[in-house]
Every structure is written in C-alpha cells, then in structure tokens.
MITOR-471479 format. One record per residue (C-alpha): residue in one letter; chain; x, y, z. Coordinates in nm, 2 decimals, padded with zeros to 4 digits. Layout:
N
+------+-------+--------+--------+--------+
| rest | kette |     c1 |     c2 |     c3 |
+------+-------+--------+--------+--------+
|    a |     A |      X |      Y |      Z |
...
+------+-------+--------+--------+--------+
// end
This chain:
365
+------+-------+--------+--------+--------+
| rest | kette |     c1 |     c2 |     c3 |
+------+-------+--------+--------+--------+
|    x |     A | -02.19 | -02.96 | -00.88 |
|    x |     A | -01.87 | -03.10 | -00.71 |
|    x |     A | -01.94 | -03.08 | -00.34 |
|    x |     A | -01.62 | -03.23 | -00.21 |
|    x |     A | -01.29 | -03.39 | -00.32 |
|    x |     A | -01.23 | -03.77 | -00.29 |
|    x |     A | -00.93 | -03.89 | -00.09 |
|    x |     A | -00.78 | -04.00 | -00.43 |
|    x |     A | -00.82 | -03.65 | -00.58 |
|    x |     A | -00.66 | -03.50 | -00.27 |
|    x |     A | -00.37 | -03.73 | -00.30 |
|    x |     A | -00.29 | -03.58 | -00.65 |
|    x |     A | -00.20 | -03.24 | -00.49 |
|    x |     A |  00.17 | -03.31 | -00.48 |
|    x |     A |  00.17 | -03.42 | -00.83 |
|    x |     A |  00.03 | -03.09 | -00.96 |
|    x |     A |  00.25 | -02.89 | -00.73 |
|    x |     A |  00.56 | -03.06 | -00.86 |
|    x |     A |  00.47 | -03.04 | -01.22 |
|    x |     A |  00.38 | -02.67 | -01.22 |
|    x |     A |  00.66 | -02.56 | -01.01 |
|    x |     A |  00.89 | -02.74 | -01.25 |
|    x |     A |  00.73 | -02.55 | -01.53 |
|    x |     A |  00.75 | -02.22 | -01.34 |
|    x |     A |  01.13 | -02.27 | -01.27 |
|    x |     A |  01.23 | -02.41 | -01.60 |
|    x |     A |  01.53 | -02.26 | -01.77 |
|    x |     A |  01.49 | -02.45 | -02.10 |
|    x |     A |  01.46 | -02.24 | -02.42 |
|    x |     A |  01.10 | -02.15 | -02.51 |
|    x |     A |  00.92 | -02.39 | -02.75 |
|    x |     A |  00.83 | -02.10 | -02.98 |
|    x |     A |  00.61 | -02.31 | -03.21 |
|    x |     A |  00.39 | -02.42 | -02.92 |
|    x |     A |  00.38 | -02.07 | -02.77 |
|    x |     A |  00.27 | -01.92 | -03.10 |
|    x |     A |  00.00 | -02.19 | -03.13 |
|    x |     A | -00.11 | -02.09 | -02.78 |
|    x |     A | -00.13 | -01.73 | -02.87 |
|    x |     A | -00.33 | -01.80 | -03.18 |
|    x |     A | -00.57 | -02.02 | -02.98 |
|    x |     A | -00.62 | -01.75 | -02.71 |
|    x |     A | -00.69 | -01.49 | -02.95 |
|    x |     A | -00.94 | -01.71 | -03.14 |
|    x |     A | -01.12 | -01.78 | -02.81 |
|    x |     A | -01.13 | -01.41 | -02.74 |
|    x |     A | -01.28 | -01.34 | -03.08 |
|    x |     A | -00.98 | -01.18 | -03.23 |
|    x |     A | -00.77 | -01.24 | -03.55 |
|    x |     A | -00.43 | -01.41 | -03.51 |
|    x |     A | -00.18 | -01.12 | -03.41 |
|    x |     A |  00.15 | -01.04 | -03.54 |
|    x |     A |  00.39 | -01.22 | -03.30 |
|    x |     A |  00.72 | -01.05 | -03.21 |
|    x |     A |  00.98 | -01.25 | -03.02 |
|    x |     A |  01.21 | -01.08 | -02.77 |
|    x |     A |  01.48 | -01.23 | -02.55 |
|    x |     A |  01.36 | -01.11 | -02.21 |
|    x |     A |  01.06 | -00.94 | -02.05 |
|    x |     A |  01.26 | -00.62 | -02.04 |
|    x |     A |  01.33 | -00.60 | -02.41 |
|    x |     A |  00.97 | -00.69 | -02.48 |
|    x |     A |  00.85 | -00.41 | -02.26 |
|    x |     A |  01.10 | -00.16 | -02.40 |
|    x |     A |  01.00 | -00.26 | -02.77 |
|    x |     A |  00.63 | -00.21 | -02.68 |
|    x |     A |  00.71 |  00.12 | -02.52 |
|    x |     A |  00.89 |  00.24 | -02.83 |
|    x |     A |  00.58 |  00.15 | -03.05 |
|    x |     A |  00.34 |  00.30 | -02.81 |
|    x |     A |  00.53 |  00.63 | -02.84 |
|    x |     A |  00.59 |  00.62 | -03.21 |
|    x |     A |  00.42 |  00.94 | -03.32 |
|    x |     A |  00.13 |  00.86 | -03.10 |
|    x |     A | -00.09 |  00.82 | -03.40 |
|    x |     A | -00.42 |  00.65 | -03.41 |
|    x |     A | -00.31 |  00.37 | -03.64 |
|    x |     A | -00.08 |  00.23 | -03.37 |
|    x |     A | -00.32 |  00.30 | -03.09 |
|    x |     A | -00.58 |  00.08 | -03.27 |
|    x |     A | -00.32 | -00.20 | -03.33 |
|    x |     A | -00.25 | -00.24 | -02.96 |
|    x |     A | -00.55 | -00.10 | -02.79 |
|    x |     A | -00.65 | -00.38 | -02.56 |
|    x |     A | -00.50 | -00.68 | -02.37 |
|    x |     A | -00.69 | -01.01 | -02.41 |
|    x |     A | -00.55 | -01.22 | -02.13 |
|    x |     A | -00.77 | -01.09 | -01.84 |
|    x |     A | -01.09 | -01.14 | -02.02 |
|    x |     A | -01.01 | -01.50 | -02.10 |
|    x |     A | -00.91 | -01.57 | -01.75 |
|    x |     A | -01.22 | -01.42 | -01.59 |
|    x |     A | -01.44 | -01.63 | -01.82 |
|    x |     A | -01.26 | -01.95 | -01.71 |
|    x |     A | -01.27 | -01.86 | -01.34 |
|    x |     A | -01.65 | -01.79 | -01.35 |
|    x |     A | -01.70 | -02.12 | -01.54 |
|    x |     A | -01.51 | -02.33 | -01.29 |
|    x |     A | -01.65 | -02.15 | -00.98 |
|    x |     A | -02.00 | -02.23 | -01.10 |
|    x |     A | -01.91 | -02.61 | -01.10 |
|    x |     A | -01.76 | -02.65 | -00.76 |
|    x |     A | -01.85 | -02.55 | -00.41 |
|    x |     A | -01.65 | -02.29 | -00.22 |
|    x |     A | -01.49 | -02.55 |  00.00 |
|    x |     A | -01.36 | -02.74 | -00.29 |
|    x |     A | -01.23 | -02.42 | -00.46 |
|    x |     A | -01.06 | -02.32 | -00.14 |
|    x |     A | -00.89 | -02.66 | -00.09 |
|    x |     A | -00.73 | -02.67 | -00.43 |
|    x |     A | -00.64 | -02.30 | -00.40 |
|    x |     A | -00.46 | -02.35 | -00.07 |
|    x |     A | -00.26 | -02.63 | -00.20 |
|    x |     A | -00.18 | -02.61 | -00.57 |
|    x |     A | -00.21 | -02.23 | -00.62 |
|    x |     A | -00.04 | -02.11 | -00.30 |
|    x |     A |  00.24 | -02.39 | -00.32 |
|    x |     A |  00.33 | -02.32 | -00.67 |
|    x |     A |  00.32 | -01.94 | -00.61 |
|    x |     A |  00.56 | -01.97 | -00.31 |
|    x |     A |  00.81 | -02.15 | -00.53 |
|    x |     A |  00.77 | -01.96 | -00.86 |
|    x |     A |  00.62 | -01.61 | -00.87 |
|    x |     A |  00.72 | -01.50 | -00.53 |
|    x |     A |  01.09 | -01.56 | -00.61 |
|    x |     A |  01.13 | -01.46 | -00.97 |
|    x |     A |  00.86 | -01.21 | -01.07 |
|    x |     A |  00.90 | -00.84 | -01.09 |
|    x |     A |  00.57 | -00.69 | -01.21 |
|    x |     A |  00.48 | -00.55 | -01.55 |
|    x |     A |  00.10 | -00.52 | -01.52 |
|    x |     A | -00.01 | -00.56 | -01.89 |
|    x |     A |  00.19 | -00.88 | -01.93 |
|    x |     A |  00.09 | -01.24 | -01.93 |
|    x |     A |  00.37 | -01.40 | -01.72 |
|    x |     A |  00.40 | -01.73 | -01.92 |
|    x |     A |  00.58 | -01.99 | -01.70 |
|    x |     A |  00.54 | -01.76 | -01.40 |
|    x |     A |  00.16 | -01.79 | -01.44 |
|    x |     A |  00.21 | -02.16 | -01.34 |
|    x |     A |  00.04 | -02.12 | -01.00 |
|    x |     A | -00.30 | -02.01 | -01.13 |
|    x |     A | -00.28 | -02.22 | -01.46 |
|    x |     A | -00.19 | -02.52 | -01.26 |
|    x |     A | -00.48 | -02.46 | -01.03 |
|    x |     A | -00.73 | -02.47 | -01.32 |
|    x |     A | -00.54 | -02.76 | -01.47 |
|    x |     A | -00.61 | -02.95 | -01.15 |
|    x |     A | -00.98 | -02.90 | -01.20 |
|    x |     A | -00.96 | -03.00 | -01.57 |
|    x |     A | -00.76 | -03.32 | -01.53 |
|    x |     A | -00.87 | -03.44 | -01.18 |
|    x |     A | -01.22 | -03.32 | -01.15 |
|    x |     A | -01.29 | -03.37 | -01.53 |
|    x |     A | -01.41 | -03.00 | -01.58 |
|    x |     A | -01.29 | -03.00 | -01.93 |
|    x |     A | -01.58 | -02.78 | -02.08 |
|    x |     A | -01.55 | -02.54 | -01.79 |
|    x |     A | -01.17 | -02.49 | -01.85 |
|    x |     A | -01.17 | -02.51 | -02.23 |
|    x |     A | -01.11 | -02.14 | -02.28 |
|    x |     A | -00.78 | -02.18 | -02.09 |
|    x |     A | -00.62 | -02.41 | -02.33 |
|    x |     A | -00.42 | -02.16 | -02.53 |
|    x |     A | -00.30 | -01.98 | -02.22 |
|    x |     A | -00.20 | -02.31 | -02.06 |
|    x |     A |  00.00 | -02.40 | -02.38 |
|    x |     A |  00.19 | -02.06 | -02.34 |
|    x |     A |  00.25 | -02.13 | -01.98 |
|    x |     A |  00.40 | -02.47 | -02.04 |
|    x |     A |  00.62 | -02.35 | -02.32 |
|    x |     A |  00.74 | -01.99 | -02.28 |
|    x |     A |  00.81 | -01.68 | -02.09 |
|    x |     A |  00.62 | -01.35 | -02.06 |
|    x |     A |  00.39 | -01.23 | -02.33 |
|    x |     A |  00.23 | -00.89 | -02.40 |
|    x |     A | -00.10 | -00.95 | -02.58 |
|    x |     A | -00.28 | -00.68 | -02.76 |
|    x |     A | -00.54 | -00.67 | -03.03 |
|    x |     A | -00.32 | -00.70 | -03.34 |
|    x |     A |  00.02 | -00.75 | -03.20 |
|    x |     A |  00.17 | -00.99 | -02.93 |
|    x |     A |  00.52 | -00.97 | -02.79 |
|    x |     A |  00.66 | -01.30 | -02.66 |
|    x |     A |  00.96 | -01.34 | -02.44 |
|    x |     A |  01.22 | -01.61 | -02.40 |
|    x |     A |  01.24 | -01.79 | -02.07 |
|    x |     A |  01.51 | -01.71 | -01.82 |
|    x |     A |  01.83 | -01.92 | -01.89 |
|    x |     A |  01.97 | -01.88 | -01.53 |
|    x |     A |  01.78 | -01.92 | -01.20 |
|    x |     A |  01.98 | -01.95 | -00.88 |
|    x |     A |  01.80 | -01.97 | -00.54 |
|    x |     A |  01.88 | -02.03 | -00.17 |
|    x |     A |  01.74 | -02.32 |  00.03 |
|    x |     A |  01.44 | -02.11 |  00.10 |
|    x |     A |  01.36 | -02.06 | -00.26 |
|    x |     A |  01.47 | -01.69 | -00.28 |
|    x |     A |  01.68 | -01.55 | -00.56 |
|    x |     A |  02.04 | -01.58 | -00.45 |
|    x |     A |  02.39 | -01.57 | -00.58 |
|    x |     A |  02.69 | -01.40 | -00.43 |
|    x |     A |  02.91 | -01.39 | -00.73 |
|    x |     A |  02.69 | -01.40 | -01.04 |
|    x |     A |  02.34 | -01.30 | -01.15 |
|    x |     A |  02.06 | -01.49 | -00.97 |
|    x |     A |  01.84 | -01.45 | -01.27 |
|    x |     A |  01.92 | -01.39 | -01.63 |
|    x |     A |  01.79 | -01.40 | -01.98 |
|    x |     A |  01.95 | -01.46 | -02.32 |
|    x |     A |  01.98 | -01.09 | -02.40 |
|    x |     A |  02.18 | -01.03 | -02.08 |
|    x |     A |  01.90 | -00.88 | -01.87 |
|    x |     A |  01.98 | -00.99 | -01.52 |
|    x |     A |  01.87 | -00.96 | -01.16 |
|    x |     A |  02.14 | -00.96 | -00.89 |
|    x |     A |  02.02 | -01.07 | -00.54 |
|    x |     A |  02.14 | -01.20 | -00.21 |
|    x |     A |  01.89 | -01.42 | -00.02 |
|    x |     A |  01.60 | -01.25 | -00.20 |
|    x |     A |  01.72 | -00.90 | -00.17 |
|    x |     A |  01.80 | -00.72 | -00.50 |
|    x |     A |  02.14 | -00.54 | -00.48 |
|    x |     A |  02.34 | -00.34 | -00.72 |
|    x |     A |  02.55 | -00.55 | -00.97 |
|    x |     A |  02.88 | -00.42 | -00.83 |
|    x |     A |  02.83 | -00.59 | -00.50 |
|    x |     A |  02.78 | -00.93 | -00.66 |
|    x |     A |  03.05 | -00.90 | -00.93 |
|    x |     A |  03.31 | -00.77 | -00.68 |
|    x |     A |  03.48 | -01.02 | -00.45 |
|    x |     A |  03.39 | -00.99 | -00.09 |
|    x |     A |  03.74 | -00.87 |  00.02 |
|    x |     A |  03.73 | -00.59 | -00.25 |
|    x |     A |  03.39 | -00.44 | -00.17 |
|    x |     A |  03.42 | -00.07 | -00.07 |
|    x |     A |  03.27 | -00.07 |  00.28 |
|    x |     A |  03.23 |  00.30 |  00.27 |
|    x |     A |  02.98 |  00.26 | -00.02 |
|    x |     A |  02.80 |  00.00 |  00.18 |
|    x |     A |  02.76 |  00.22 |  00.48 |
|    x |     A |  02.62 |  00.50 |  00.26 |
|    x |     A |  02.35 |  00.27 |  00.11 |
|    x |     A |  02.01 |  00.41 |  00.21 |
|    x |     A |  01.83 |  00.08 |  00.18 |
|    x |     A |  01.86 | -00.12 |  00.51 |
|    x |     A |  01.80 | -00.45 |  00.33 |
|    x |     A |  02.07 | -00.39 |  00.08 |
|    x |     A |  02.32 | -00.30 |  00.35 |
|    x |     A |  02.24 | -00.61 |  00.55 |
|    x |     A |  02.26 | -00.84 |  00.23 |
|    x |     A |  02.60 | -00.70 |  00.13 |
|    x |     A |  02.72 | -00.72 |  00.49 |
|    x |     A |  02.62 | -01.09 |  00.49 |
|    x |     A |  02.84 | -01.14 |  00.19 |
|    x |     A |  03.14 | -00.96 |  00.33 |
|    x |     A |  03.10 | -01.12 |  00.67 |
|    x |     A |  03.01 | -00.89 |  00.95 |
|    x |     A |  03.33 | -00.92 |  01.16 |
|    x |     A |  03.54 | -00.86 |  00.85 |
|    x |     A |  03.34 | -00.56 |  00.78 |
|    x |     A |  03.39 | -00.41 |  01.11 |
|    x |     A |  03.76 | -00.49 |  01.10 |
|    x |     A |  03.81 | -00.30 |  00.78 |
|    x |     A |  03.72 |  00.04 |  00.93 |
|    x |     A |  03.86 |  00.20 |  01.24 |
|    x |     A |  03.57 |  00.26 |  01.49 |
|    x |     A |  03.48 |  00.30 |  01.85 |
|    x |     A |  03.19 |  00.18 |  02.05 |
|    x |     A |  03.00 |  00.50 |  02.16 |
|    x |     A |  02.76 |  00.31 |  02.38 |
|    x |     A |  02.58 | -00.03 |  02.39 |
|    x |     A |  02.24 | -00.14 |  02.52 |
|    x |     A |  02.00 | -00.42 |  02.46 |
|    x |     A |  02.27 | -00.61 |  02.27 |
|    x |     A |  02.29 | -00.32 |  02.02 |
|    x |     A |  02.59 | -00.08 |  01.97 |
|    x |     A |  02.63 |  00.28 |  01.85 |
|    x |     A |  02.95 |  00.29 |  01.66 |
|    x |     A |  03.15 |  00.57 |  01.51 |
|    x |     A |  03.38 |  00.49 |  01.21 |
|    x |     A |  03.67 |  00.70 |  01.08 |
|    x |     A |  03.64 |  00.76 |  00.71 |
|    x |     A |  03.95 |  00.97 |  00.63 |
|    x |     A |  03.89 |  01.31 |  00.78 |
|    x |     A |  03.52 |  01.23 |  00.83 |
|    x |     A |  03.35 |  01.05 |  01.11 |
|    x |     A |  03.04 |  00.85 |  01.04 |
|    x |     A |  02.81 |  00.68 |  01.29 |
|    x |     A |  02.63 |  00.36 |  01.26 |
|    x |     A |  02.38 |  00.18 |  01.47 |
|    x |     A |  02.46 | -00.20 |  01.50 |
|    x |     A |  02.13 | -00.37 |  01.55 |
|    x |     A |  02.10 | -00.73 |  01.64 |
|    x |     A |  01.78 | -00.95 |  01.63 |
|    x |     A |  01.66 | -01.31 |  01.60 |
|    x |     A |  01.41 | -01.45 |  01.35 |
|    x |     A |  01.28 | -01.81 |  01.31 |
|    x |     A |  01.58 | -01.89 |  01.09 |
|    x |     A |  01.89 | -01.74 |  01.25 |
|    x |     A |  02.05 | -01.46 |  01.46 |
|    x |     A |  02.09 | -01.14 |  01.24 |
|    x |     A |  02.26 | -00.81 |  01.26 |
|    x |     A |  02.30 | -00.50 |  01.04 |
|    x |     A |  02.44 | -00.15 |  01.05 |
|    x |     A |  02.22 |  00.15 |  01.00 |
|    x |     A |  02.39 |  00.49 |  00.93 |
|    x |     A |  02.27 |  00.75 |  01.18 |
|    x |     A |  02.33 |  01.13 |  01.23 |
|    x |     A |  02.60 |  01.26 |  01.47 |
|    x |     A |  02.42 |  01.56 |  01.61 |
|    x |     A |  02.08 |  01.67 |  01.71 |
|    x |     A |  02.09 |  01.92 |  01.43 |
|    x |     A |  02.15 |  01.64 |  01.18 |
|    x |     A |  01.87 |  01.44 |  01.34 |
|    x |     A |  01.63 |  01.73 |  01.30 |
|    x |     A |  01.74 |  01.78 |  00.94 |
|    x |     A |  01.69 |  01.41 |  00.88 |
|    x |     A |  01.36 |  01.36 |  01.06 |
|    x |     A |  01.21 |  01.72 |  01.07 |
|    x |     A |  01.03 |  01.65 |  01.40 |
|    x |     A |  01.15 |  01.76 |  01.73 |
|    x |     A |  00.95 |  01.49 |  01.90 |
|    x |     A |  01.15 |  01.22 |  01.74 |
|    x |     A |  01.50 |  01.36 |  01.84 |
|    x |     A |  01.71 |  01.18 |  02.10 |
|    x |     A |  01.79 |  01.38 |  02.43 |
|    x |     A |  02.13 |  01.22 |  02.43 |
|    x |     A |  02.28 |  01.15 |  02.08 |
|    x |     A |  02.55 |  00.93 |  02.24 |
|    x |     A |  02.28 |  00.69 |  02.39 |
|    x |     A |  02.24 |  00.38 |  02.19 |
|    x |     A |  01.89 |  00.31 |  02.29 |
|    x |     A |  01.77 |  00.67 |  02.23 |
|    x |     A |  01.93 |  00.68 |  01.89 |
|    x |     A |  01.77 |  00.36 |  01.80 |
|    x |     A |  01.43 |  00.48 |  01.89 |
|    x |     A |  01.48 |  00.81 |  01.70 |
|    x |     A |  01.58 |  00.61 |  01.40 |
|    x |     A |  01.25 |  00.44 |  01.38 |
|    x |     A |  00.99 |  00.70 |  01.47 |
|    x |     A |  00.64 |  00.56 |  01.48 |
|    x |     A |  00.75 |  00.21 |  01.40 |
|    x |     A |  00.92 |  00.17 |  01.73 |
|    x |     A |  00.61 |  00.29 |  01.93 |
|    x |     A |  00.40 |  00.04 |  01.76 |
|    x |     A |  00.64 | -00.23 |  01.81 |
|    x |     A |  00.70 | -00.16 |  02.17 |
|    x |     A |  00.32 | -00.16 |  02.22 |
|    x |     A |  00.28 | -00.50 |  02.05 |
|    x |     A |  00.60 | -00.67 |  02.18 |
|    x |     A |  00.61 | -00.51 |  02.53 |
|    x |     A |  00.94 | -00.58 |  02.71 |
|    x |     A |  01.06 | -00.82 |  02.44 |
|    x |     A |  01.30 | -00.59 |  02.25 |
|    x |     A |  01.40 | -00.87 |  02.00 |
|    x |     A |  01.05 | -00.89 |  01.88 |
|    x |     A |  01.04 | -00.51 |  01.86 |
|    x |     A |  01.35 | -00.51 |  01.65 |
|    x |     A |  01.22 | -00.78 |  01.42 |
|    x |     A |  00.90 | -00.59 |  01.37 |
|    x |     A |  01.09 | -00.28 |  01.26 |
|    x |     A |  01.33 | -00.46 |  01.03 |
|    x |     A |  01.05 | -00.66 |  00.86 |
|    x |     A |  00.85 | -00.33 |  00.82 |
+------+-------+--------+--------+--------+
// end
C-alpha cells in the first residue's frame, strides 16, 4: 500500500502534465498500426475476439457510419455484432486495481495535478460528447493519470489492463468499440486556441478533421460558420441582433468590434442606468430594441447587446408572466430585470448592491 508520495515523485507531475497534454492536442496523423494493435489488445483483455476495424476521417463520420449500421433493417444479426461497448469495463477494472494499491490522499494528489491539469488543456477545449465513444487522444487526462501510477509508483500489474487503451490514446483519435466491430477516427488536423486554451479563430475553423468536419468558435463559444468565414466588416449586424443565444451574439460582436457594430445601425439611447443602455435600432421600416449590458470579469471589461421587446404586450408574449413585466418599458433597469426573471432576483440576493457581480452572475448562468 502506497501511503504517500515522495518529493521526487511529486516533482514528476509537470513531466506527465506536459507529455499527456501534448498527446491530447496533437494534430499529427494517427499511427493506424499502433491504434489497431491497441484495439486488439483491449479486446483480448476484455475476453473478446479481435473486431473488424473500420477507419473514419473524423468522430462525426464514425458516428454517422455506426448510426447507419445500427438502423440497417434493425435485424438481430447486426444487433449481436455491435451489442456492447468494451471500454468502460476495462477502465473500471484498472481503476479498482489502482485504488486498492494507494491511499485516498495519494489518489487525490495525482488526480488534482495530472488529471485536472491535462483535462483543462485538452478535453475541456476540444471535446463535444458522444457517450459511447472512447476519446482516443482526448482521453489523455485519465490515461495520463494512470500512466503516472504505472511509471512513477511502479504499479505495473495494477495498470496492466490499460495497456491497449493507452496505446490507442497515444496514437489516434476517437474510437467506437463494440463486440465485433470497432470504428476508429483520425486525429484532428487543425487546432487553434486562444491564450486561455479555448477554441478560437476569427477567420477559419478552430478545429477540423481530414474529412472537413469542423468546429467554428470565438474564444470558446461555438458560432455558425458564416460569422467566421465572413470578414468582420461584411457581417450582417441585423442577423447578429436576431441571434437568440447571448453567448453567440457577444462572440460575434467581439469580432466585429462593438463600436463599429453600433455605428453600422442608426439607433437612439432610450434610457441608461448602472452603466447599461436601452437602445432602439432602426432596421428599415422596423424598430428593434436592444439592451446594452456591461460587466467586468477577472480578465476584462465586457459588453453585449440582448434583443428585448418594445411593448408590455410583447414582454407578456415573450415571458408569459405578469410578475416579470416592467412597469415602464422605457426604463433601462426595469427592462434589464425583466429580461432575466428569477436569475436577477438570485443575483441581487447574492451580490447585494454590487450590480457588476449581479450582471456577471446572470451572464455566466
């Protein structure tokens, strides 16, 4: 039983964090022969025959191919071929084996360093969930965690069952393991992030795979492709104002530049309070209102525009609750409170008179 880590063992945390973060972020082509060897080894450990391995160029194409097979006449033959995922049972066995060999304090120490640090750099920034998958390189956080115990704490026997999954993680992308067939995906070949590690590119995909599957994002917020591939000066600001997702609006506004955005559309300030403004924009024959909300987080001063109704009737149709309607639809503060029913009440209770904290709470929520 390992009761505590030595100073020398603790000093190796950064080595494993860097090694497994680099694996998780790698854009190199998959080493297919090594991945296939890892798949075969994993199935053998699980007591299964080597499956048929089908390579796909992205997790999306792997998932779509699997879905087609699953729905192919829905006959029993195919059901039996892909009936069960093997990854989780292998992982659970390794977890129990390692936990039996180390004290909780040692487990927690390695978890807090290797697991959490790699997770923050890899899976949190590039993963969109497909629950039946193994995530290949994006499993680097937990595979690196057990690799530390294997290499540094010499728990080779306890982690032996992980050897196949570790090989897949080091050499390839996502994989969909089932009883007689396993879909394997290429790694991403483009990965662009901001200085906080979030997916980010203002003019090209932030993440892409060889078959063209791509994710477009601005500072970690996924946005429609059109806002990335269109130059800032050509973005239709009317479309942006109509976006229902506040994070998307804010992200696109950050690309256009907020002052330029305001300058593109004629508008008036209906009222202002607490550093926020109720604006009215002229869109042809139509008038649209927007609430300009400003707040500060630990990184920077921020601001965004939220579309809001123009009349009490529109507010009622929008919210469906008389209690949430503003008494004065031209009062910036009342409109703001009505825009966030329930959330504002909680934020005010927690933040008191500090309206910037209240705004930050609502925005993050």
